[in-house]
Phi, psi and omega in degrees: 000134179295149176285127183297337178293321178291326180293314185289323180291317185293329181275356174091021181279319196276127175261314182206163174203156181261154172044055191308305184296315182296324179294313179298319179295322178296312184292320181290342182279344179158183182300139180236144173265130185228165176211161174226135180262144180234127183279116184274052182277348178219166183267018171209148167277166177227179183306326178301340181270354190297322180299307174300325178296312180296328175299320177295319181298320178291324175304311181296320182293335180268008175099002184259169185251118181268147171242126169264111188254114178274126185278061176298330179275304181297334175299337178284346182255306181103133181265124179286345189307126175072013182239140179261355174222160183295131174292152174296130177286125184271154175279154178305324183291318177297318181295322180294321177300314180297322180300313181300319179295318179294325178300317177298320183289319179299330181295343175285346184248331188235140181271111181263003181294144176057032181057027170294337173212158181237144174243112185239159180236120184290354173295335181300332178245326184294322183285353179257002177295140171263133190298308183296313178298326180293316177299320183289319188268329184252310187300331182293345178275359186247132177267125179293327178299318186285321178301321181290344178276348179297141183298324183293320179283324181300315179302318181287326180293331184269354181275169180296319185285331179084187185251121180283144183297328176304312180292330178297336180277354190299316183301315179299318184292315178296320177299319182292329175305311180304314178300312180300317181293326178295313179298319187276325191230356187073018179302130183238353187224125172247137182235150179184181179295157183300334177289351183260011183308308183303313180293322179295311181298323175300320179292320180298313182293325177297315179298318182291325181284313189276333183239359184043047185233150181292137178213145186221167180217146176228136174243150182255151176295146168289120185270123173239163177280171179297336178280353183093000181284152178289137184302128175088004178262131178231176176298331181271358180114199181291151176265107187269158176274347177284129180293335178286335181267317176228114184295154179305324179295317179291324179297320177295318184292327178299318186281325180294336179270017177303139176296145180308318185291340186262351190301308178295320180297319184283330174296324178291321183279322194249007172227168175258014179299148188294142181295332179293334177275325179294318179306328178293339181289333183305332187260003183281152174218169174058226184298321182296318179293319174303320177294326174298323177296320179298322179292317176304311181298318180295309180301315182291322179294318179298322178298320182274316187250355180099155184295327180296315179295323177299319177294318179298318181292319177299316182289323178296315176301321180293327182290335179266313184262347185099147181292141176268143175270111179263111183297144186297332183265007181267113179045060189296345176282354176287151180269006180301139179301136180261350185256029183090172184239132175290149178302134180223059186298331183296344183267352166290135178314133186209163175207166183260149174223133183296135184300329181300325179293326179288333175295320178277339178098132180240125178302132183299321184296325180291319183288326179298321178287322183300319183270002175089011176286335177226163184276341180197174180293323176298320176294324178296318181294319177300317181298318180289321178298324182274003175083023183256005181253137182225142172241119181052040177082356180257131180294135176249128182241006176256124181287349176266007183302132176254131171284127182225182183297334178295341178275351181292138175231106186055040177084005183222162171233131180259116176263143180224138177241112183070212182265343195232351183254119185240152169208137184250124172267134182245117180287137179240138180294164178291000000 
């Protein structure tokens, strides 16, 4: 079995780690229990969470036991890391609702059956803490001078709002999580984003001081696109793992539009395809590189939404853009169809419009706004004026253009906004 540290390093996950040789020896000696914390501030995870999620999946594939720790307790306090203002304090009811939703999403990546992995909520121990014993037993191990030097606290101290006392406790609570997990499960490794370095080190030191036991930490790189944008951020907002927030088709489209320079890197990070196959993608250009992007989109969508939804999204994209020819020898471990894609137009975002309305004519600028391709009627007019509106693939440049029965193609009209946003109108009889 490969050492999981080598796997994570080869695929581009690791930014930093503690006690490197001791960590390697520990992992090489047998199964290790590790954990990553997830903040329940929303009822869905998004693409920005995928690196820590995939790291837990790789840990499990290499024979170790992952813990996904949902911060039901720390979510009641708020993590100041990376924030210049205080986070909104969530109610216990909101946190609990979000925790249930996150558990379901994490199950797509990690097998929790028979305790092969654990899904835990730190509210189970944090909400039961007694203040005086906590200060006496845990707080005495922390230096305020050292805490104030942590980047997460320093940023807040320098901001106009300052650092709230509630948030100042966050490092102690996260450190206590590591101690609690060590006591309950024997967990020895905490992983998280590079912005969590200070909190992770605090937990390691607490376990080592209070239990005289080996504890380790790994942080992951902040993933940005070739353009420098934060991973998963678009003009429309975050790309969510919840199908109600981001449809499987839109999720697929996010990945298919990957920059050429990012394709091989994202295949390494966001799929389980073998690295010896992924390395060959680095030299591809043109149609073959576009085929590799289709595989990336298919694999990423299948992981989150299942293979059936990935196939529908692939077929829907083929109905709009044309089917891609996926070479048999390109990333052969992928389950993507190799014989072309059957049309799947129903999976392109669509809505119905009464045929009678088309008889009278519908202003294009109104319809673009109505189906959500633009934010307002004014935005629709600007889009048309700038040449970014299309009907059935033809650019429309008149803001007075009316959609009528003559625009129907097999009972439908395909609207496009720019290069990537589509909507299909389906005419319905009276």
